[in-house]
C-alpha positions as CSV (number, residue, x, y, z in Angstrom):
1,M,-4.5,-80.4,22.4
2,R,-4.5,-76.8,25.2
3,R,-3.1,-75.1,22.1
4,A,-6.6,-76.2,20.2
5,V,-8.5,-75.8,23.2
6,L,-7.0,-71.7,23.6
7,V,-8.2,-71.4,19.8
8,L,-11.9,-72.6,20.0
9,A,-12.0,-70.3,23.6
10,A,-10.8,-67.5,21.1
11,I,-13.5,-68.2,18.4
12,A,-16.3,-68.1,21.0
13,L,-15.1,-65.2,23.1
14,G,-14.5,-63.1,19.8
15,G,-18.3,-64.3,18.7
16,V,-19.6,-62.9,22.0
17,A,-17.7,-59.5,21.2
18,A,-19.4,-59.8,17.8
19,S,-22.3,-60.3,18.8
20,C,-22.7,-57.7,21.8
21,N,-21.1,-54.7,19.3
22,N,-23.7,-55.9,16.5
23,R,-26.6,-55.4,18.9
24,D,-30.6,-54.9,17.3
25,V,-30.3,-50.7,16.0
26,A,-33.0,-49.0,16.6
27,P,-35.2,-48.5,13.6
28,G,-35.3,-45.0,14.5
29,P,-35.8,-42.8,17.9
30,D,-38.9,-42.7,18.1
31,V,-39.5,-47.1,18.4
32,W,-39.2,-47.3,21.9
33,A,-39.4,-51.9,21.1
34,V,-40.0,-53.7,18.5
35,V,-41.7,-57.2,19.6
36,N,-41.7,-60.3,17.1
37,G,-41.4,-57.5,14.1
38,K,-44.2,-55.5,15.5
39,Q,-43.0,-52.0,16.6
40,I,-43.9,-50.5,19.8
41,S,-43.6,-46.7,19.5
42,R,-42.6,-43.7,21.9
43,A,-45.8,-41.9,20.8
44,D,-47.7,-45.0,22.2
45,V,-46.3,-45.2,25.5
46,E,-46.7,-41.4,25.9
47,K,-50.3,-41.4,25.1
48,A,-50.8,-43.9,27.6
49,F,-49.0,-41.9,30.0
50,R,-50.7,-39.5,29.7
51,S,-53.9,-40.9,30.4
52,R,-52.3,-42.2,33.8
53,V,-50.8,-39.1,34.9
54,N,-53.9,-36.6,37.1
55,A,-52.9,-32.9,34.6
56,D,-53.9,-30.9,37.9
57,A,-50.7,-32.5,39.9
58,P,-47.6,-31.4,39.8
59,D,-45.7,-33.3,37.1
60,P,-43.8,-36.1,38.2
61,S,-40.1,-36.0,38.7
62,L,-37.8,-37.3,35.9
63,E,-37.1,-40.6,37.4
64,E,-40.4,-41.0,38.2
65,A,-41.7,-40.3,34.7
66,L,-39.5,-42.6,33.1
67,S,-40.1,-45.6,35.7
68,L,-43.9,-45.2,34.8
69,K,-43.3,-45.2,31.2
70,L,-40.9,-48.4,31.5
71,S,-43.9,-50.0,33.2
72,I,-45.9,-49.2,30.4
73,L,-43.6,-50.0,27.6
74,D,-43.5,-53.8,29.3
75,E,-47.4,-53.9,29.8
76,L,-47.6,-53.2,25.5
77,I,-44.5,-55.9,25.3
78,N,-47.1,-58.3,27.1
79,S,-49.9,-57.0,25.4
80,E,-48.6,-57.3,22.1
81,I,-47.1,-60.8,22.9
82,L,-50.9,-62.0,23.9
83,V,-52.4,-60.2,21.0
84,E,-50.7,-62.1,18.7
85,R,-51.6,-65.6,20.0
86,A,-55.2,-64.6,20.3
87,T,-54.9,-64.0,16.4
88,Q,-53.2,-67.0,16.2
89,M,-55.8,-68.5,17.6
90,N,-58.6,-67.3,15.9
91,L,-59.9,-65.3,19.3
92,V,-59.6,-61.3,18.2
93,A,-62.9,-59.5,19.3
94,T,-65.4,-58.9,16.5
95,D,-66.9,-55.5,15.9
96,A,-70.3,-56.2,17.6
97,E,-68.5,-57.3,21.1
98,V,-65.8,-53.7,20.6
99,E,-68.8,-51.8,20.2
100,D,-70.9,-53.5,22.9
101,K,-67.9,-52.6,25.6
102,F,-67.5,-49.1,24.4
103,T,-71.4,-48.9,24.8
104,E,-71.4,-49.9,28.3
105,S,-67.6,-48.1,29.4
106,K,-69.2,-44.9,28.0
107,S,-72.6,-45.6,30.1
108,P,-71.5,-43.9,33.0
109,Y,-70.4,-40.3,31.6
110,T,-72.8,-37.7,30.1
111,E,-71.7,-36.8,26.6
112,D,-70.0,-33.7,27.8
113,E,-67.9,-35.7,30.9
114,F,-67.1,-38.4,27.8
115,Q,-65.7,-35.9,25.3
116,R,-63.7,-33.9,28.5
117,K,-61.9,-37.2,29.2
118,L,-61.1,-37.8,25.4
119,K,-59.5,-34.1,25.8
120,E,-57.8,-34.5,29.1
121,T,-56.0,-37.6,28.4
122,G,-55.1,-37.2,24.7
123,L,-57.3,-40.3,23.3
124,T,-59.8,-40.4,20.5
125,V,-62.5,-42.7,19.8
126,D,-60.5,-45.1,17.7
127,D,-58.1,-45.3,20.5
128,L,-60.1,-46.4,22.9
129,K,-62.0,-49.5,20.8
130,S,-58.3,-50.3,19.6
131,D,-57.6,-50.9,23.5
132,I,-60.8,-52.4,23.9
133,R,-60.3,-54.7,21.2
134,R,-56.8,-55.6,22.6
135,Q,-58.3,-56.0,26.2
136,L,-61.3,-58.7,24.9
137,S,-59.0,-60.3,22.8
138,I,-56.6,-61.2,25.5
139,E,-59.5,-61.7,27.6
140,K,-61.0,-64.4,25.1
141,L,-57.0,-65.5,25.0
142,L,-56.6,-66.1,28.7
143,N,-59.9,-67.6,29.1
144,R,-59.2,-70.6,27.2
145,E,-55.2,-71.0,28.0
146,V,-55.7,-70.3,31.5
147,M,-58.7,-70.1,33.6
148,A,-60.1,-73.4,32.0
149,K,-57.2,-75.0,33.5
150,I,-58.5,-74.2,36.8
151,S,-60.4,-76.2,39.3
152,I,-61.1,-75.9,42.7
153,T,-62.7,-79.0,43.8
154,D,-64.8,-79.4,47.2
155,K,-61.9,-81.7,48.9
156,D,-59.0,-78.7,48.7
157,V,-61.3,-76.3,49.7
158,A,-61.9,-78.7,52.7
159,D,-58.2,-79.4,52.9
160,Y,-57.1,-75.8,53.2
161,Y,-60.1,-75.3,55.9
162,N,-58.8,-78.2,58.0
163,L,-55.1,-77.1,57.6
164,N,-56.0,-73.2,58.8
165,R,-59.1,-73.9,61.1
166,A,-57.4,-71.7,63.5
167,Q,-57.9,-68.9,60.8
168,F,-61.5,-69.1,61.2
169,N,-61.8,-68.3,64.6
170,I,-63.1,-64.8,65.2
171,A,-61.6,-63.9,68.3
172,E,-64.0,-60.8,68.2
173,P,-66.6,-59.1,66.1
174,Q,-65.7,-57.7,62.5
175,Y,-66.8,-55.9,60.6
176,R,-66.6,-55.5,56.9
177,I,-66.8,-51.9,55.5
178,A,-66.8,-50.3,52.2
179,Q,-65.8,-46.3,51.5
180,I,-65.9,-43.4,49.7
181,V,-63.3,-40.6,50.0
182,V,-62.9,-37.3,49.1
183,T,-60.3,-35.1,49.8
184,P,-59.5,-31.6,49.1
185,R,-55.4,-32.6,48.9
186,P,-55.2,-34.7,45.4
187,D,-52.7,-37.3,45.2
188,P,-51.3,-37.8,41.5
189,S,-50.9,-41.4,42.5
190,V,-54.1,-42.1,42.9
191,H,-57.1,-42.6,40.1
192,N,-60.5,-43.3,40.2
193,R,-62.7,-44.0,37.0
194,K,-63.7,-40.6,36.1
195,N,-60.5,-39.0,37.7
196,D,-62.8,-37.1,39.5
197,K,-60.8,-35.2,42.4
198,A,-61.7,-32.4,44.6
199,T,-58.8,-29.6,45.1
200,T,-60.2,-27.2,48.1
201,E,-62.2,-28.1,51.1
202,A,-65.0,-26.0,49.0
203,E,-65.0,-28.7,46.2
204,A,-65.1,-31.2,48.8
205,G,-67.9,-30.2,50.5
206,Q,-69.7,-30.0,47.4
207,K,-68.4,-33.2,45.9
208,A,-69.7,-34.9,49.1
209,A,-73.1,-33.8,48.8
210,T,-73.3,-34.7,45.2
211,L,-72.2,-38.4,46.0
212,E,-74.9,-38.5,49.0
213,K,-77.7,-37.3,47.1
214,K,-76.8,-39.8,44.1
215,L,-76.7,-42.8,47.0
216,D,-80.3,-41.2,48.2
217,A,-81.7,-41.8,45.0
218,G,-80.5,-45.6,44.7
219,A,-77.0,-44.9,43.3
220,D,-74.9,-48.1,43.6
221,F,-72.4,-47.8,45.9
222,S,-69.4,-49.8,44.7
223,Q,-70.0,-47.9,41.4
224,L,-69.7,-44.5,43.3
225,A,-67.1,-45.3,44.9
226,M,-64.8,-46.9,41.8
227,D,-65.8,-43.5,39.9
228,Y,-65.2,-41.0,42.9
229,S,-63.5,-42.0,45.4
230,E,-60.0,-40.3,46.2
231,D,-58.4,-43.7,47.2
232,T,-56.5,-46.8,46.7
233,T,-59.4,-48.4,47.5
234,S,-61.4,-47.3,44.6
235,S,-60.2,-49.8,42.2
236,T,-62.2,-52.4,44.6
237,G,-64.8,-50.0,44.9
238,G,-64.1,-48.8,48.4
239,D,-63.9,-52.7,49.8
240,L,-61.5,-52.4,53.0
241,G,-62.6,-55.7,53.7
242,F,-63.0,-57.2,57.5
243,I,-61.4,-55.0,60.2
244,P,-61.4,-56.2,63.7
245,E,-63.5,-53.9,66.3
246,S,-60.4,-53.8,68.3
247,A,-59.2,-51.7,65.3
248,L,-61.6,-48.9,65.6
249,N,-60.1,-48.0,68.5
250,Q,-57.0,-46.4,66.0
251,S,-59.9,-44.9,63.8
252,D,-61.8,-41.4,64.7
253,P,-63.8,-41.6,67.5
254,V,-66.8,-40.6,65.5
255,L,-66.2,-43.0,63.0
256,K,-65.9,-46.0,65.3
257,K,-69.1,-44.7,67.3
258,T,-71.0,-44.4,63.9
259,V,-69.9,-48.1,62.5
260,L,-70.7,-49.8,65.6
261,A,-74.5,-48.3,65.4
262,M,-75.0,-49.5,61.4
263,K,-76.7,-52.2,60.6
264,P,-75.4,-54.4,57.2
265,G,-76.3,-52.6,53.9
266,E,-76.7,-49.2,55.5
267,A,-74.4,-45.9,54.4
268,T,-73.7,-43.2,56.6
269,K,-74.2,-39.2,55.5
270,P,-70.9,-37.9,54.2
271,I,-68.6,-37.7,57.9
272,A,-66.5,-34.8,57.9
273,V,-62.5,-36.1,58.5
274,K,-60.0,-34.4,61.1
275,G,-57.5,-32.6,58.9
276,G,-60.2,-31.4,55.8
277,G,-62.2,-33.9,53.4
278,Y,-64.8,-36.3,54.4
279,R,-65.9,-40.0,54.3
280,I,-68.9,-41.9,53.5
281,L,-68.7,-45.5,54.9
282,K,-71.2,-48.7,54.2
283,L,-71.5,-51.7,56.1
284,L,-71.1,-54.8,53.9
285,A,-71.2,-57.0,56.3
286,K,-70.5,-57.9,59.8
287,E,-69.2,-61.4,61.8
288,A,-69.7,-62.2,65.5
289,A,-66.7,-63.8,67.7
290,G,-66.3,-67.3,67.8
291,Q,-65.5,-70.4,65.2
292,R,-66.7,-69.9,61.8
293,E,-67.2,-73.7,60.5
294,L,-67.3,-75.0,56.8
295,S,-70.4,-75.5,56.6
296,D,-70.8,-71.6,56.5
297,A,-71.6,-70.8,52.9
298,Q,-69.4,-67.6,53.0
299,V,-66.3,-69.5,54.4
300,Q,-66.4,-72.2,51.6
301,Q,-67.2,-69.4,49.0
302,G,-64.1,-67.0,50.5
303,I,-61.6,-70.3,50.3
304,R,-63.0,-70.9,47.2
305,D,-62.0,-67.7,45.8
306,M,-58.9,-67.5,47.4
307,L,-57.7,-70.4,45.9
308,R,-58.7,-70.0,42.5
309,N,-56.9,-66.3,42.7
310,R,-53.8,-68.0,43.6
311,K,-53.9,-70.5,40.9
312,E,-54.8,-67.8,38.3
313,Q,-52.0,-65.6,39.7
314,L,-49.5,-68.8,39.1
315,L,-50.7,-69.8,36.0
316,R,-51.2,-66.5,34.3
317,S,-47.7,-65.7,35.3
318,A,-46.2,-69.1,33.8
319,Y,-47.9,-69.0,30.8
320,M,-46.7,-65.0,30.0
321,A,-43.4,-66.1,30.9
322,E,-43.6,-69.1,28.0
323,L,-44.8,-66.8,25.5
324,R,-42.1,-64.3,26.2
325,D,-39.2,-67.0,26.1
326,Q,-41.0,-67.5,22.4
327,A,-40.8,-64.3,21.5
328,H,-38.0,-62.0,20.5
329,I,-38.4,-58.1,22.3
330,T,-36.1,-55.7,22.0
331,N,-36.4,-53.0,24.3
332,Y,-34.7,-49.9,23.0
333,M,-36.1,-47.3,25.5
334,A,-34.5,-49.8,28.3
335,R,-31.4,-49.7,26.5
336,Q,-31.4,-45.9,26.1
337,V,-32.2,-45.1,29.7
338,L,-28.9,-47.3,31.0
339,E,-26.7,-45.9,28.6
340,S,-27.8,-42.4,29.4
341,A,-27.2,-43.4,33.0
342,G,-30.9,-42.6,33.8
343,K,-32.1,-39.8,31.0
344,L,-33.9,-40.3,27.3
345,P,-32.7,-38.4,24.0
346,N,-34.5,-35.8,23.2
């Protein structure tokens, strides 16, 4: 009996070894992943990589570049899985939907700016439209498979408030501030929608003056922040959230004085920042100290949005994990990086 067990164990181990020795062989050096038979090429990753790296900034290190490329490849793998599922469910975006979104995404730019951006990123109009189709298709899929399952009731909101009542007792006045940052020292890790960055103090001053004119002409502060701000908050329209009055003591005294004198909805002129560059601030809201009650519409909406975002993140992660479990994925790039101890073959 014992001998039979040993023989079976040997056969099992031999099977594992054979499996390891006969791993999927890459179809070619320029194929970095295969998802359910669909190839993702090195060129796909490199193109996305170029679109995210500031051409005017110093080149990232080998490790930084490979790390970003691995992350991009993982995004492309997820995207391929989601698009395949959207196709199976007849949720692929139509040509009309793609054209509408393309026109909308192009609208903030002049034709010259748009062509320059294409040239800088190495993308074509067809590339952009293909990406838009994928994004819209994935959005349709997630709306049906994830968002439709989310329901936040009044009881959910009330329960959260009652369990976290102290959280809504404001100890001191708070100021919700948005900002547009212009700096003469561009950070390669920070991006805005127009990839527009000043590189000298003179350029920073000129850019700040241009933004001031746009605001005076009625431009939307949030949109300008997303387009031009050289700060990590550009993706949220420059919104810094609520800042306690005491925290303003840690900022430049000029900034604190300016904020305290502002009225909600008001934006400043460009403010010179110590060390170089400028900030343009907008006071979005001001809250007095004291207990905020559940009857406050802003409190209810804030709780509802927070609970919805939590549930959405959870369900998105679970949905993606389930789809990946069902998919056949081979990441040849990751394998090459590991086998070469952090390098890639030329």
